[in-house]
C-alpha positions in Angstrom: -113.8 5.6 -112.8 -116.2 5.3 -109.9 -115.2 5.2 -106.2 -115.8 1.5 -105.9 -113.5 0.6 -108.8 -110.9 3.1 -107.5 -110.9 1.5 -104.0 -110.7 -2.0 -105.6 -107.6 -1.0 -107.7 -106.1 0.8 -104.7 -106.5 -2.3 -102.5 -104.8 -4.5 -105.1 -101.9 -2.1 -105.4 -101.5 -1.9 -101.6 -101.2 -5.7 -101.3 -98.3 -6.0 -103.7 -95.2 -7.5 -102.1 -93.1 -4.4 -102.8 -95.5 -2.1 -100.9 -95.9 -4.6 -98.1 -92.1 -4.8 -97.7 -92.0 -1.0 -97.7 -94.6 -0.7 -94.9 -92.8 -3.4 -92.9 -89.6 -1.4 -93.2 -91.3 1.9 -92.2 -93.0 0.3 -89.2 -89.9 -1.6 -88.1 -87.3 1.2 -88.4 -86.7 4.7 -87.2 -86.4 7.8 -89.4 -82.7 7.0 -89.9 -83.3 3.5 -91.2 -82.0 1.8 -88.0 -84.2 -1.1 -86.9 -85.9 -0.4 -83.6 -84.5 -3.7 -82.2 -80.9 -2.8 -83.1 -78.2 -3.0 -80.5 -74.6 -1.9 -80.3 -73.6 -5.6 -80.3 -75.4 -6.2 -83.6 -72.6 -4.2 -85.3 -69.9 -6.3 -83.7 -69.2 -9.8 -85.0 -66.2 -12.1 -85.5 -64.1 -9.9 -83.2 -64.5 -6.7 -85.2 -66.8 -3.7 -85.7 -68.8 -3.4 -88.9 -69.6 0.3 -89.1 -70.3 2.7 -92.0 -67.6 5.1 -92.9 -67.4 8.1 -90.6 -68.6 11.4 -92.1 -67.9 13.8 -89.3 -65.2 14.2 -86.6 -67.7 13.2 -83.9 -68.5 10.0 -85.7 -64.8 9.3 -86.1 -64.3 9.9 -82.4 -67.1 7.5 -81.6 -65.7 4.8 -83.8 -62.3 5.2 -82.3 -63.8 4.8 -78.8 -65.8 1.8 -79.9 -62.6 0.0 -80.8 -61.6 0.1 -77.1 -64.9 -1.4 -75.8 -64.9 -5.0 -74.8 -68.2 -6.7 -75.3 -69.5 -9.6 -73.2 -72.4 -11.9 -73.1 -73.8 -10.3 -69.9 -77.2 -8.7 -70.2 -77.0 -4.9 -70.5 -78.3 -2.7 -67.7 -78.3 0.9 -66.6 -76.2 2.4 -63.9 -76.4 6.0 -62.9 -73.3 7.2 -61.1 -73.8 10.7 -59.7 -71.1 12.3 -57.7 -69.4 9.0 -57.1 -72.5 7.3 -55.8 -74.2 4.4 -57.8 -78.0 5.0 -58.2 -80.3 2.2 -59.2 -82.9 4.6 -60.7 -82.7 7.8 -62.6 -83.8 10.7 -60.4 -84.3 14.1 -62.1 -83.9 16.0 -58.8 -80.6 14.3 -58.0 -79.2 15.0 -61.5 -80.4 18.6 -61.4 -78.8 19.2 -58.0 -75.6 17.6 -59.2 -75.4 19.7 -62.4 -76.4 23.0 -60.8 -74.5 22.4 -57.6 -75.8 22.5 -54.0 -77.5 25.8 -53.3 -78.2 27.1 -49.8 -81.9 27.4 -48.9 -82.9 31.1 -48.9 -84.7 32.4 -45.7 -87.8 33.4 -47.6 -88.4 30.0 -49.3 -91.1 28.9 -46.8 -93.0 32.2 -47.3 -93.1 31.9 -51.1 -93.4 28.1 -51.7 -96.5 27.3 -49.6 -98.2 24.0 -50.2 -101.9 24.1 -51.1 -101.6 27.7 -52.4 -102.2 29.0 -55.8 -99.1 28.4 -57.9 -99.3 31.6 -59.9 -99.4 33.6 -56.7 -96.3 31.7 -55.5 -94.6 32.4 -58.8 -95.5 36.1 -58.7 -94.2 36.4 -55.1 -91.0 34.8 -56.1 -90.6 37.2 -59.1 -91.2 40.2 -56.8 -88.7 39.0 -54.2 -86.0 38.5 -56.8 -86.9 41.8 -58.6 -87.5 39.9 -61.8 -91.0 41.3 -62.7 -91.1 42.7 -66.2 -91.8 46.2 -65.1 -91.3 49.3 -67.3 -87.8 50.0 -65.9 -86.8 46.4 -66.6 -88.2 46.6 -70.2 -86.2 49.8 -70.8 -83.1 47.9 -69.5 -83.7 45.2 -72.1 -83.6 47.8 -74.8 -87.3 48.2 -75.4 -88.6 51.7 -76.0 -91.3 52.0 -73.3 -92.4 55.1 -71.3 -90.8 54.6 -67.8 -93.6 56.4 -65.9 -96.3 54.4 -64.0 -99.6 54.3 -65.8 -101.6 54.5 -62.6 -100.1 57.6 -61.0 -98.0 59.0 -63.8 -95.5 60.5 -61.3 -92.9 57.9 -60.5 -90.9 55.4 -62.5 -92.6 52.0 -62.6 -90.4 49.5 -60.9 -90.9 46.7 -58.3 -90.6 48.9 -55.3 -93.0 51.6 -56.6 -95.6 49.0 -57.8 -95.6 46.8 -54.6 -94.4 49.0 -51.8 -94.4 52.8 -52.6 -97.5 53.2 -54.7 -99.5 56.0 -52.9 -103.1 54.4 -53.2 -101.6 51.1 -52.0 -101.7 52.1 -48.3 -105.3 53.1 -48.5 -106.3 49.8 -50.3 -104.4 47.7 -47.8 -105.8 49.5 -44.8 -109.4 49.0 -46.1 -108.5 45.4 -46.8 -107.1 44.9 -43.3 -110.2 46.5 -41.7 -112.4 44.2 -43.6 -110.4 41.1 -42.6 -110.4 41.8 -38.8 -111.3 38.7 -36.8 -114.9 38.8 -35.7 -114.7 36.1 -33.1 -112.4 36.5 -30.1 -111.4 33.6 -28.0 -111.7 33.8 -24.2 -109.1 32.4 -21.9 -111.7 30.3 -20.1 -112.1 28.0 -23.2 -108.6 26.7 -22.7 
């Protein structure tokens, strides 16, 4: 059988009514076999619910709850009630604050979360301030078998304070950096 005759027979098989009905079903339903245009009201007619038998306790609880629901002809709509207030639109920030609870602003927030800065630098600064960097002492605390000594100086335990504040060569590096960054231009008082 050559390719042309195969494609010809394949096309005739695809256009059979059974296959066309199958594709209509697949394109019009979800993976569960529920039509995409289905509504809750479509399972309610003549004053009663027409539901499949419940197979789990959760399905049974849902069916019991549905028997208490009164349906009307009014168009459905969304209402978001958050903390007793009616919201017209879903707002992720409002929901997150409601679920997490209101948190006080920490005093260092404006130092860390600077607009127009490099996000990975902000994130690293945040991790350092919260002492959440995966340093060697942290990894040992998590149960990983890691040598706790600092790889750079091999004298102290590698933790946040040693790495960012107490590391001996750090003072020399910072002083060189500060000397390089000194302002070149000085402003005179007469310009103001």
